[in-house]
SEDRENVO-423721 format. One line per 2 residues: their letters; for each residue x, y, z of N, C-alpha, C. Coordinates in steps of 0.02 Angstrom, whole numbers, always signed. Layout:
BEGIN
A	X,Y,Z,X,Y,Z,X,Y,Z | ... .
END
This chain:
BEGIN
MY	+482,+3920,-8790,+457,+3861,-8824,+381,+3858,-8817 | +348,+3836,-8870,+275,+3831,-8867,+254,+3776,-8819 .
KN	+192,+3778,-8797,+167,+3730,-8748,+101,+3699,-8772 | +88,+3638,-8748,+26,+3603,-8761,-9,+3590,-8694 .
EL	-75,+3590,-8695,-111,+3572,-8634,-107,+3496,-8626 | -89,+3474,-8566,-82,+3403,-8552,-152,+3373,-8540 .
GK	-183,+3354,-8595,-251,+3328,-8591,-299,+3382,-8567 | -337,+3367,-8515,-384,+3416,-8486,-361,+3439,-8417 .
TG	-296,+3429,-8402,-271,+3446,-8336,-264,+3521,-8324 | -260,+3559,-8378,-245,+3630,-8372,-171,+3645,-8368 .
LM	-130,+3592,-8364,-57,+3601,-8362,-32,+3612,-8433 | +5,+3666,-8443,+34,+3681,-8508,+107,+3659,-8509 .
VT	+121,+3610,-8552,+187,+3579,-8552,+221,+3588,-8619 | +286,+3591,-8617,+326,+3595,-8678,+324,+3528,-8714 .
PV	+332,+3528,-8781,+326,+3465,-8818,+381,+3415,-8804 | +437,+3438,-8777,+489,+3393,-8754,+502,+3406,-8680 .
GL	+508,+3352,-8642,+522,+3357,-8571,+583,+3317,-8554 | +602,+3321,-8491,+661,+3285,-8466,+640,+3217,-8438 .
GG	+665,+3163,-8468,+656,+3097,-8439,+710,+3086,-8386 | +688,+3068,-8326,+734,+3069,-8269,+774,+3006,-8257 .
IP	+767,+2954,-8298,+805,+2892,-8286,+881,+2903,-8285 | +910,+2939,-8335,+983,+2943,-8336,+1013,+2985,-8280 .
LQ	+973,+3025,-8246,+1001,+3067,-8193,+1034,+3025,-8139 | +1011,+2964,-8130,+1037,+2923,-8075,+1109,+2901,-8086 .
RL	+1135,+2909,-8147,+1205,+2891,-8158,+1251,+2953,-8158 | +1222,+3010,-8139,+1261,+3072,-8135,+1277,+3089,-8063 .
SQ	+1319,+3140,-8055,+1328,+3170,-7989,+1273,+3222,-7979 | +1266,+3247,-7917,+1216,+3298,-7905,+1229,+3360,-7947 .
EE	+1292,+3382,-7951,+1307,+3442,-7989,+1294,+3433,-8064 | +1308,+3373,-8089,+1293,+3360,-8160,+1218,+3361,-8172 .
AN	+1180,+3333,-8125,+1107,+3335,-8132,+1082,+3407,-8130 | +1111,+3448,-8085,+1093,+3518,-8082,+1105,+3553,-8149 .
EV	+1162,+3536,-8180,+1179,+3567,-8244,+1127,+3550,-8298 | +1105,+3487,-8299,+1054,+3466,-8347,+989,+3504,-8336 .
IR	+968,+3509,-8273,+904,+3542,-8258,+909,+3618,-8268 | +968,+3646,-8253,+977,+3718,-8269,+970,+3731,-8344 .
EC	+999,+3685,-8384,+994,+3694,-8457,+922,+3686,-8481 | +885,+3641,-8449,+814,+3634,-8466,+778,+3700,-8455 .
KY	+791,+3732,-8398,+759,+3796,-8384,+780,+3848,-8437 | +845,+3850,-8452,+870,+3899,-8501,+839,+3889,-8570 .
QG	+830,+3825,-8589,+802,+3810,-8655,+726,+3813,-8657 | +695,+3823,-8599,+622,+3830,-8596,+585,+3766,-8582 .
IN	+619,+3710,-8571,+586,+3647,-8554,+556,+3653,-8484 | +492,+3636,-8477,+460,+3645,-8412,+430,+3580,-8383 .
FI	+442,+3523,-8415,+413,+3460,-8392,+468,+3411,-8373 | +465,+3386,-8312,+513,+3336,-8288,+474,+3274,-8267 .
DT	+495,+3216,-8293,+464,+3153,-8275,+516,+3107,-8243 | +501,+3081,-8185,+547,+3035,-8152,+506,+2979,-8120 .
AN	+536,+2943,-8073,+501,+2888,-8040,+532,+2875,-7973 | +491,+2852,-7927,+514,+2834,-7861,+568,+2780,-7864 .
GY	+563,+2737,-7915,+609,+2681,-7921,+675,+2697,-7955 | +684,+2759,-7978,+746,+2777,-8013,+800,+2798,-7962 .
TV	+812,+2758,-7913,+862,+2768,-7860,+865,+2841,-7838 | +919,+2878,-7855,+928,+2946,-7828,+896,+3000,-7872 .
SE	+862,+2982,-7925,+836,+3032,-7971,+791,+3084,-7937 | +743,+3061,-7897,+698,+3108,-7863,+738,+3154,-7816 .
SY	+785,+3126,-7780,+825,+3167,-7734,+866,+3219,-7771 | +897,+3198,-7826,+935,+3245,-7867,+890,+3302,-7891 .
IG	+831,+3284,-7915,+784,+3334,-7940,+764,+3382,-7885 | +749,+3355,-7826,+730,+3397,-7770,+785,+3447,-7752 .
NA	+847,+3424,-7748,+903,+3469,-7733,+912,+3521,-7787 | +904,+3500,-7850,+911,+3548,-7905,+856,+3601,-7903 .
LD	+795,+3580,-7887,+740,+3628,-7885,+750,+3679,-7829 | +782,+3659,-7774,+796,+3707,-7721,+838,+3765,-7747 .
EI	+883,+3749,-7793,+927,+3801,-7821,+895,+3837,-7880 | +863,+3799,-7925,+841,+3827,-7989,+770,+3855,-7985 .
GR	+729,+3827,-7940,+661,+3852,-7931,+608,+3803,-7954 | +567,+3781,-7907,+514,+3734,-7923,+462,+3765,-7971 .
EN	+455,+3832,-7966,+404,+3866,-8006,+417,+3862,-8081 | +477,+3842,-8100,+494,+3838,-8171,+472,+3772,-8204 .
FI	+448,+3725,-8165,+437,+3658,-8191,+370,+3628,-8169 | +344,+3586,-8213,+289,+3541,-8197,+321,+3473,-8183 .
IA	+308,+3446,-8123,+341,+3386,-8101,+294,+3326,-8104 | +318,+3274,-8139,+281,+3211,-8142,+326,+3156,-8115 .
TK	+298,+3113,-8074,+335,+3054,-8052,+287,+2995,-8049 | +311,+2938,-8027,+270,+2878,-8029,+298,+2826,-7982 .
AM	+255,+2777,-7965,+275,+2724,-7919,+235,+2661,-7933 | +266,+2603,-7921,+233,+2539,-7929,+199,+2519,-7863 .
GY	+153,+2562,-7842,+116,+2549,-7780,+46,+2526,-7796 | +37,+2462,-7803,-29,+2436,-7822,-74,+2426,-7760 .
KY	-43,+2422,-7701,-80,+2417,-7638,-84,+2486,-7604 | -136,+2495,-7564,-149,+2560,-7532,-90,+2585,-7491 .
ED	-66,+2544,-7444,-12,+2566,-7400,+52,+2580,-7439 | +65,+2539,-7490,+126,+2549,-7530,+123,+2615,-7568 .
MK	+67,+2628,-7602,+62,+2690,-7640,+63,+2751,-7595 | +31,+2747,-7538,+30,+2802,-7490,+101,+2818,-7468 .
AY	+141,+2767,-7454,+210,+2777,-7432,+252,+2805,-7489 | +241,+2781,-7550,+279,+2806,-7607,+266,+2881,-7619 .
IE	+203,+2901,-7614,+186,+2971,-7624,+222,+3015,-7573 | +221,+2994,-7510,+255,+3032,-7458,+330,+3035,-7470 .
KS	+358,+2980,-7493,+430,+2979,-7507,+448,+3025,-7564 | +407,+3026,-7617,+419,+3070,-7673,+417,+3143,-7652 .
LQ	+367,+3161,-7612,+362,+3229,-7586,+423,+3248,-7545 | +444,+3202,-7503,+502,+3214,-7460,+566,+3219,-7500 .
DM	+577,+3172,-7546,+640,+3171,-7584,+646,+3231,-7630 | +590,+3256,-7656,+594,+3312,-7702,+579,+3379,-7668 .
HL	+570,+3378,-7601,+559,+3438,-7562,+499,+3477,-7587 | +445,+3442,-7601,+386,+3474,-7631,+327,+3471,-7584 .
EY	+285,+3523,-7589,+221,+3522,-7554,+168,+3485,-7594 | +177,+3483,-7660,+131,+3446,-7702,+167,+3424,-7765 .
ID	+141,+3373,-7798,+168,+3347,-7861,+114,+3356,-7914 | +132,+3384,-7971,+83,+3400,-8022,+48,+3338,-8050 .
LY	+87,+3286,-8064,+60,+3225,-8094,+92,+3164,-8061 | +50,+3123,-8030,+76,+3060,-8001,+46,+3003,-8041 .
QV	+90,+2959,-8065,+69,+2905,-8110,+79,+2836,-8079 | +34,+2791,-8094,+44,+2721,-8078,+98,+2696,-8126 .
HN	+151,+2667,-8099,+210,+2650,-8139,+207,+2578,-8165 | +210,+2571,-8230,+216,+2506,-8264,+162,+2456,-8241 .
CS	+100,+2477,-8247,+45,+2430,-8234,+33,+2390,-8298 | +65,+2333,-8304,+67,+2295,-8366,+38,+2225,-8361 .
KE	+12,+2208,-8301,-18,+2142,-8292,-88,+2150,-8262 | -134,+2107,-8282,-203,+2112,-8259,-207,+2108,-8183 .
EQ	-167,+2065,-8152,-170,+2059,-8079,-146,+2123,-8044 | -100,+2159,-8075,-79,+2224,-8047,-136,+2273,-8050 .
FE	-172,+2274,-8105,-228,+2320,-8113,-283,+2304,-8063 | -297,+2240,-8054,-349,+2220,-8007,-331,+2240,-7936 .
QL	-267,+2233,-7919,-243,+2253,-7853,-248,+2328,-7844 | -231,+2365,-7897,-233,+2438,-7895,-304,+2463,-7881 .
MA	-353,+2432,-7912,-422,+2456,-7909,-463,+2424,-7853 | -432,+2379,-7814,-467,+2346,-7759,-483,+2397,-7703 .
ED	-524,+2375,-7656,-545,+2419,-7601,-485,+2447,-7563 | -434,+2404,-7554,-373,+2426,-7519,-316,+2435,-7568 .
GG	-333,+2456,-7629,-283,+2463,-7682,-250,+2531,-7685 | -200,+2537,-7727,-162,+2598,-7734,-202,+2658,-7757 .
MK	-256,+2645,-7795,-297,+2701,-7819,-328,+2739,-7761 | -345,+2704,-7709,-373,+2737,-7650,-324,+2788,-7622 .
AL	-260,+2771,-7620,-209,+2816,-7594,-200,+2876,-7641 | -203,+2863,-7706,-196,+2918,-7754,-254,+2968,-7749 .
LE	-314,+2942,-7743,-373,+2985,-7738,-372,+3025,-7672 | -349,+2994,-7619,-342,+3030,-7555,-290,+3086,-7561 .
AK	-234,+3071,-7593,-181,+3120,-7601,-204,+3178,-7645 | -245,+3162,-7695,-271,+3214,-7738,-321,+3259,-7700 .
ET	-362,+3227,-7660,-412,+3265,-7621,-379,+3313,-7571 | -322,+3292,-7543,-287,+3334,-7494,-237,+3382,-7527 .
GK	-230,+3380,-7592,-186,+3426,-7627,-114,+3405,-7631 | -98,+3344,-7610,-28,+3321,-7614,-9,+3305,-7686 .
IK	-57,+3283,-7725,-46,+3275,-7797,-104,+3310,-7832 | -91,+3334,-7892,-143,+3371,-7928,-179,+3329,-7980 .
HI	-144,+3282,-8011,-174,+3242,-8064,-147,+3171,-8062 | -186,+3124,-8090,-169,+3053,-8088,-161,+3027,-8159 .
GI	-106,+2990,-8170,-94,+2959,-8235,-73,+2887,-8226 | -58,+2854,-8281,-37,+2784,-8279,+11,+2770,-8336 .
TS	+59,+2725,-8323,+106,+2704,-8374,+102,+2628,-8380 | +119,+2603,-8439,+114,+2532,-8451,+157,+2512,-8510 .
HS	+168,+2446,-8516,+199,+2418,-8576,+152,+2368,-8610 | +88,+2368,-8589,+39,+2323,-8618,-13,+2363,-8657 .
VD	-16,+2349,-8722,-65,+2384,-8764,-136,+2366,-8743 | -148,+2302,-8728,-215,+2281,-8710,-240,+2316,-8647 .
LM	-197,+2322,-8597,-218,+2357,-8536,-225,+2432,-8549 | -182,+2460,-8590,-188,+2532,-8604,-253,+2548,-8640 .
KK	-278,+2501,-8679,-344,+2511,-8711,-398,+2520,-8658 | -389,+2485,-8602,-437,+2490,-8547,-427,+2555,-8508 .
FV	-363,+2571,-8494,-348,+2630,-8454,-372,+2694,-8487 | -365,+2697,-8553,-380,+2760,-8588,-455,+2777,-8584 .
EM	-497,+2727,-8571,-569,+2739,-8566,-590,+2760,-8496 | -543,+2759,-8449,-560,+2773,-8379,-544,+2846,-8361 .
DV	-594,+2884,-8342,-585,+2955,-8328,-537,+2969,-8271 | -527,+2920,-8227,-482,+2932,-8170,-410,+2943,-8192 .
FE	-393,+2915,-8250,-325,+2925,-8277,-326,+2983,-8325 | -298,+3039,-8303,-298,+3100,-8345,-243,+3099,-8397 .
TI	-192,+3058,-8385,-137,+3051,-8434,-119,+2978,-8441 | -91,+2962,-8499,-63,+2895,-8510,+8,+2903,-8535 .
QF	+50,+2854,-8520,+119,+2855,-8542,+137,+2786,-8569 | +168,+2784,-8629,+181,+2721,-8662,+240,+2730,-8710 .
PY	+279,+2676,-8723,+333,+2682,-8773,+305,+2695,-8843 | +337,+2741,-8878,+317,+2757,-8946,+378,+2786,-8982 .
NI	+395,+2759,-9039,+453,+2783,-9076,+451,+2754,-9147 | +503,+2764,-9183,+506,+2742,-9253,+491,+2668,-9260 .
VE	+515,+2627,-9214,+506,+2555,-9221,+450,+2526,-9178 | +426,+2563,-9129,+372,+2538,-9086,+308,+2577,-9101 .
QQ	+265,+2545,-9141,+206,+2579,-9167,+140,+2548,-9142 | +145,+2500,-9096,+87,+2462,-9076,+35,+2503,-9039 .
IV	+54,+2562,-9015,+9,+2602,-8974,-28,+2656,-9014 | -16,+2661,-9078,-41,+2718,-9118,-117,+2726,-9112 .
EV	-154,+2672,-9121,-227,+2677,-9119,-252,+2697,-9050 | -218,+2674,-8998,-237,+2693,-8929,-223,+2767,-8919 .
FK	-167,+2791,-8944,-152,+2863,-8939,-205,+2905,-8974 | -227,+2881,-9031,-280,+2918,-9068,-344,+2921,-9026 .
RA	-361,+2866,-8995,-420,+2864,-8952,-410,+2910,-8892 | -350,+2909,-8863,-336,+2952,-8806,-344,+3026,-8825 .
KE	-322,+3042,-8884,-328,+3111,-8908,-401,+3130,-8914 | -443,+3085,-8939,-515,+3098,-8945,-546,+3111,-8877 .
LG	-522,+3075,-8826,-550,+3080,-8759,-520,+3136,-8718 | -470,+3170,-8745,-440,+3225,-8709,-391,+3204,-8655 .
RG	-360,+3146,-8663,-309,+3125,-8615,-242,+3158,-8633 | -202,+3169,-8582,-134,+3190,-8595,-92,+3130,-8617 .
II	-53,+3137,-8669,-16,+3081,-8697,+59,+3094,-8690 | +91,+3052,-8649,+163,+3059,-8636,+199,+3003,-8671 .
CM	+246,+3020,-8713,+284,+2971,-8751,+349,+2955,-8716 | +355,+2893,-8693,+418,+2871,-8664,+458,+2832,-8717 .
KP	+523,+2826,-8705,+568,+2789,-8749,+565,+2813,-8822 | +568,+2878,-8834,+567,+2902,-8903,+627,+2879,-8945 .
LA	+682,+2861,-8910,+740,+2834,-8944,+746,+2758,-8933 | +689,+2727,-8917,+686,+2655,-8906,+737,+2633,-8853 .
GG	+740,+2671,-8799,+785,+2653,-8745,+858,+2659,-8764 | +874,+2702,-8812,+943,+2711,-8833,+962,+2669,-8893 .
AI	+916,+2625,-8916,+931,+2582,-8974,+935,+2622,-9038 | +899,+2679,-9041,+903,+2723,-9100,+957,+2775,-9086 .
SN	+1009,+2774,-9125,+1066,+2819,-9112,+1054,+2889,-9140 | +1011,+2895,-9190,+998,+2960,-9221,+940,+2994,-9184 .
GD	+957,+3029,-9130,+905,+3060,-9089,+868,+3114,-9125 | +901,+3149,-9170,+869,+3203,-9207,+811,+3178,-9249 .
IA	+823,+3127,-9288,+769,+3102,-9331,+715,+3067,-9290 | +736,+3036,-9234,+687,+3003,-9191,+636,+3053,-9163 .
LR	+661,+3110,-9139,+617,+3160,-9111,+576,+3196,-9165 | +608,+3210,-9221,+571,+3243,-9275,+515,+3198,-9302 .
YI	+528,+3133,-9303,+475,+3086,-9324,+415,+3091,-9278 | +428,+3089,-9213,+373,+3091,-9164,+334,+3156,-9170 .
MS	+370,+3212,-9176,+336,+3276,-9183,+294,+3279,-9247 | +320,+3251,-9301,+284,+3254,-9365,+219,+3215,-9364 .
ED	+215,+3165,-9321,+154,+3124,-9318,+98,+3157,-9280 | +114,+3206,-9238,+64,+3247,-9202,+15,+3204,-9162 .
LV	+42,+3155,-9126,+0,+3112,-9084,+9,+3125,-9010 | +69,+3146,-8989,+83,+3150,-8918,+83,+3222,-8893 .
TV	+71,+3229,-8828,+72,+3295,-8797,+143,+3315,-8780 | +181,+3268,-8751,+250,+3281,-8732,+290,+3217,-8737 .
TI	+350,+3222,-8762,+395,+3165,-8766,+452,+3175,-8717 | +475,+3122,-8685,+522,+3130,-8630,+587,+3089,-8640 .
PG	+630,+3110,-8686,+693,+3075,-8693,+735,+3082,-8630 | +769,+3028,-8611,+815,+3033,-8555,+875,+3077,-8576 .
MD	+894,+3122,-8533,+949,+3168,-8550,+998,+3170,-8491 | +1062,+3162,-8506,+1112,+3163,-8453,+1167,+3214,-8464 .
SA	+1154,+3262,-8509,+1203,+3316,-8519,+1168,+3377,-8547 | +1198,+3435,-8537,+1171,+3497,-8565,+1169,+3495,-8640 .
DQ	+1219,+3463,-8671,+1221,+3457,-8744,+1160,+3419,-8770 | +1141,+3365,-8735,+1083,+3328,-8756,+1020,+3370,-8751 .
VR	+1015,+3410,-8699,+957,+3455,-8692,+954,+3502,-8752 | +1009,+3534,-8767,+1010,+3582,-8823,+994,+3547,-8890 .
NN	+1023,+3489,-8901,+1011,+3454,-8964,+938,+3433,-8971 | +908,+3409,-8916,+839,+3387,-8920,+791,+3445,-8931 .
VQ	+806,+3501,-8901,+764,+3561,-8912,+769,+3582,-8985 | +828,+3581,-9014,+836,+3599,-9084,+798,+3551,-9129 .
SV	+798,+3487,-9113,+762,+3438,-9154,+687,+3453,-9153 | +661,+3470,-9095,+590,+3486,-9089,+573,+3550,-9127 .
FH	+616,+3600,-9121,+604,+3663,-9156,+604,+3653,-9232 | +646,+3608,-9256,+652,+3597,-9328,+606,+3543,-9354 .
AG	+564,+3517,-9309,+517,+3465,-9330,+468,+3493,-9382 | +451,+3452,-9428,+405,+3473,-9480,+397,+3415,-9528 .
RL	+385,+3431,-9589,+376,+3379,-9639,+442,+3343,-9650 | +440,+3276,-9647,+499,+3236,-9658,+516,+3233,-9732 .
TE	+580,+3235,-9746,+603,+3232,-9816,+607,+3160,-9840 | +618,+3152,-9904,+627,+3085,-9932,+688,+3051,-9901 .
TD	+741,+3090,-9889,+801,+3063,-9857,+785,+3041,-9786 | +746,+3081,-9750,+725,+3062,-9683,+688,+2995,-9683 .
NK	+641,+2988,-9729,+600,+2928,-9732,+642,+2866,-9748 | +692,+2875,-9789,+737,+2818,-9804,+777,+2798,-9742 .
EI	+799,+2848,-9704,+835,+2834,-9642,+790,+2799,-9592 | +728,+2820,-9588,+679,+2789,-9542,+669,+2716,-9560 .
EK	+661,+2701,-9625,+652,+2632,-9646,+714,+2590,-9632 | +772,+2619,-9638,+834,+2583,-9623,+837,+2566,-9549 .
IR	+818,+2614,-9506,+818,+2603,-9434,+770,+2546,-9417 | +712,+2546,-9448,+663,+2493,-9435,+689,+2425,-9456 .
AD	+721,+2423,-9514,+748,+2360,-9539,+804,+2334,-9495 | +845,+2379,-9470,+903,+2359,-9429,+881,+2334,-9360 .
LG	+830,+2366,-9331,+812,+2350,-9262,+758,+2297,-9255 | +708,+2298,-9299,+652,+2253,-9290,+618,+2268,-9224 .
ND	+594,+2215,-9189,+562,+2224,-9124,+597,+2186,-9068 | +645,+2144,-9087,+679,+2102,-9038,+742,+2137,-9013 .
FC	+732,+2191,-8974,+790,+2228,-8949,+776,+2254,-8879 | +829,+2265,-8842,+825,+2290,-8773,+813,+2365,-8774 .
RR	+763,+2389,-8736,+749,+2461,-8731,+786,+2493,-8673 | +826,+2454,-8636,+865,+2479,-8580,+821,+2510,-8525 .
CG	+763,+2481,-8514,+719,+2507,-8461,+744,+2487,-8392 | +783,+2433,-8388,+812,+2413,-8325,+768,+2371,-8280 .
YC	+708,+2353,-8303,+663,+2314,-8260,+690,+2243,-8248 | +736,+2219,-8290,+765,+2153,-8281,+813,+2150,-8223 .
KP	+835,+2207,-8199,+886,+2210,-8146,+853,+2210,-8076 | +891,+2189,-8024,+961,+2167,-8027,+967,+2093,-8044 .
CP	+1021,+2076,-8079,+1037,+2006,-8094,+1072,+1976,-8034 | +1051,+1916,-8012,+1083,+1885,-7954,+1158,+1875,-7962 .
QG	+1181,+1870,-8025,+1253,+1862,-8038,+1289,+1929,-8046 | +1250,+1983,-8045,+1281,+2049,-8051,+1292,+2072,-8122 .
ID	+1260,+2038,-8171,+1269,+2058,-8241,+1228,+2121,-8255 | +1259,+2170,-8287,+1223,+2229,-8310,+1191,+2210,-8377 .
IP	+1132,+2182,-8375,+1101,+2153,-8434,+1091,+2205,-8490 | +1060,+2264,-8476,+1054,+2314,-8530,+1122,+2335,-8557 .
GM	+1172,+2339,-8513,+1239,+2357,-8535,+1268,+2306,-8584 | +1254,+2242,-8572,+1277,+2189,-8618,+1250,+2201,-8688 .
FL	+1185,+2216,-8691,+1154,+2226,-8757,+1176,+2291,-8789 | +1192,+2340,-8748,+1218,+2403,-8775,+1286,+2392,-8809 .
FE	+1331,+2356,-8775,+1396,+2342,-8804,+1390,+2300,-8867 | +1344,+2251,-8864,+1334,+2208,-8923,+1309,+2250,-8982 .
GY	+1266,+2298,-8968,+1241,+2342,-9021,+1295,+2385,-9051 | +1339,+2412,-9009,+1395,+2450,-9035,+1438,+2407,-9081 .
AS	+1448,+2344,-9061,+1490,+2300,-9101,+1456,+2277,-9165 | +1392,+2260,-9161,+1357,+2230,-9218,+1327,+2281,-9266 .
RY	+1302,+2337,-9238,+1265,+2384,-9280,+1304,+2447,-9299 | +1350,+2467,-9256,+1381,+2532,-9267,+1456,+2528,-9283 .
GL	+1480,+2468,-9298,+1549,+2461,-9320,+1601,+2480,-9269 | +1586,+2472,-9205,+1633,+2491,-9152,+1652,+2430,-9110 .
KD	+1667,+2375,-9144,+1679,+2313,-9108,+1741,+2317,-9062 | +1796,+2345,-9087,+1856,+2349,-9046,+1844,+2390,-8983 .
WA	+1811,+2447,-8992,+1795,+2490,-8935,+1750,+2454,-8885 | +1696,+2422,-8911,+1649,+2388,-8868,+1681,+2327,-8834 .
KA	+1722,+2291,-8871,+1753,+2231,-8842,+1801,+2249,-8785 | +1838,+2305,-8793,+1884,+2326,-8741,+1846,+2340,-8676 .
RY	+1790,+2373,-8682,+1751,+2390,-8622,+1715,+2329,-8594 | +1690,+2287,-8638,+1657,+2225,-8616,+1707,+2181,-8578 .
SS	+1767,+2175,-8604,+1817,+2131,-8574,+1843,+2158,-8507 | +1836,+2224,-8497,+1861,+2253,-8435,+1814,+2242,-8376 .
LE	+1753,+2218,-8390,+1704,+2208,-8337,+1720,+2147,-8295 | +1708,+2151,-8230,+1719,+2093,-8187,+1666,+2039,-8199 .
VN	+1606,+2061,-8218,+1551,+2015,-8231,+1523,+2032,-8299 | +1514,+1982,-8342,+1484,+1996,-8408,+1436,+1940,-8428 .
AS	+1415,+1939,-8491,+1363,+1893,-8513,+1382,+1820,-8503 | +1445,+1805,-8505,+1466,+1735,-8497,+1453,+1708,-8427 .
DC	+1438,+1752,-8379,+1424,+1731,-8310,+1351,+1714,-8298 | +1310,+1718,-8350,+1239,+1700,-8343,+1231,+1627,-8325 .
VE	+1190,+1612,-8274,+1177,+1543,-8254,+1108,+1520,-8277 | +1075,+1563,-8318,+1009,+1548,-8348,+955,+1534,-8296 .
CG	+954,+1574,-8243,+902,+1565,-8192,+834,+1589,-8217 | +834,+1636,-8265,+772,+1660,-8294,+736,+1715,-8257 .
LC	+764,+1738,-8200,+731,+1790,-8161,+722,+1853,-8203 | +771,+1870,-8243,+767,+1931,-8285,+708,+1927,-8333 .
ES	+697,+1869,-8363,+643,+1862,-8412,+575,+1870,-8380 | +569,+1850,-8317,+505,+1856,-8282,+487,+1929,-8269 .
KC	+536,+1974,-8271,+525,+2045,-8257,+525,+2089,-8319 | +546,+2062,-8376,+551,+2102,-8437,+482,+2118,-8465 .
PY	+463,+2182,-8470,+396,+2200,-8496,+387,+2184,-8569 | +442,+2171,-8605,+438,+2156,-8677,+444,+2081,-8690 .
EL	+450,+2042,-8636,+454,+1969,-8640,+510,+1947,-8688 | +566,+1980,-8684,+623,+1962,-8726,+656,+1897,-8701 .
PI	+682,+1857,-8747,+719,+1796,-8728,+789,+1815,-8705 | +794,+1844,-8646,+857,+1874,-8624,+913,+1822,-8620 .
RE	+898,+1762,-8598,+951,+1712,-8591,+981,+1696,-8659 | +940,+1689,-8710,+965,+1675,-8777,+1004,+1735,-8804 .
KL	+979,+1795,-8789,+1013,+1855,-8813,+1081,+1864,-8780 | +1086,+1844,-8717,+1151,+1848,-8683,+1201,+1799,-8714 .
KK	+1175,+1742,-8736,+1219,+1694,-8771,+1247,+1726,-8836 | +1205,+1764,-8870,+1228,+1798,-8931,+1283,+1848,-8914 .
VV	+1274,+1884,-8858,+1326,+1931,-8836,+1392,+1895,-8827 | +1389,+1838,-8794,+1450,+1799,-8783,+1483,+1780,-8850 .
EV	+1442,+1760,-8899,+1468,+1741,-8964,+1500,+1800,-8999 | +1468,+1859,-8995,+1495,+1918,-9029,+1564,+1936,-9004 .
FA	+1574,+1929,-8938,+1638,+1949,-8909,+1686,+1891,-8897 | +1669,+1832,-8925,+1710,+1773,-8913,+1775,+1774,-8954 .
D	+1772,+1803,-9014,+1831,+1800,-9057,+1876,+1861,-9048 .
END
């Protein structure tokens, strides 16, 4: 597979990489199978996070078997304070059995106060720069869900890469990506399938490739079949057909912007509700004509949307500021009859 330079880092990465979020719902052997298939298909970029429960550990164990030399490893942590970020870096190294990490990113810096804390004298940036100086990490990046903050980050030389949601329905970052490209930043596209809301992964990836804005896109993959399919989509990327464009417009009309990207930042719910799961089942019922299937699984849960007590904790953590409580009420209505 062809490779692109990740900004000015000197790292040559494949145009599609492995997003590590879904690995945490697999077994170790299943995760190994996914990463083995990535190697076989030529994918060399893996992106994960300290906060993705067992994802880093799974990756570390897989690399022991498959070979660290086959991959460029990126991870991230929400360590805005010095001691927190320092501890997160050490934990990532330990969990993935690595002597160094190619790219360490500030995870989801989406509020001004987080950024101020990060850049303070005792902030997380100090720990990142120390780790880079000692060779524990090679490059520094940042991820966010705030366009306004990303406009600021992209102008700062300390951030060699940026990562932001970008897909058929989320276009708010396009001008920032263009600026990042001018400045030679590495551009990592997260949520290319809008957190699973876009069911047609082939057209979603071909759309991103056709726009020629990003260095690498990182769909979450939890099976060898998904790896193979995504590689094929990237290989066949090119000029979109009239049929493709009609399908893209239909996807945009169906989804709009008021939808769950399944990022999981709203969790845990004090009542034990799997909030992204609620919206996933509702989507199957409302958008994909699978109401009976979705209702059977929704009804089998011990805790579901009807158990919401409207505490609002989830909304305070949602990077998209979705009205989660109202949306959960809609889920209840969909499955009420």
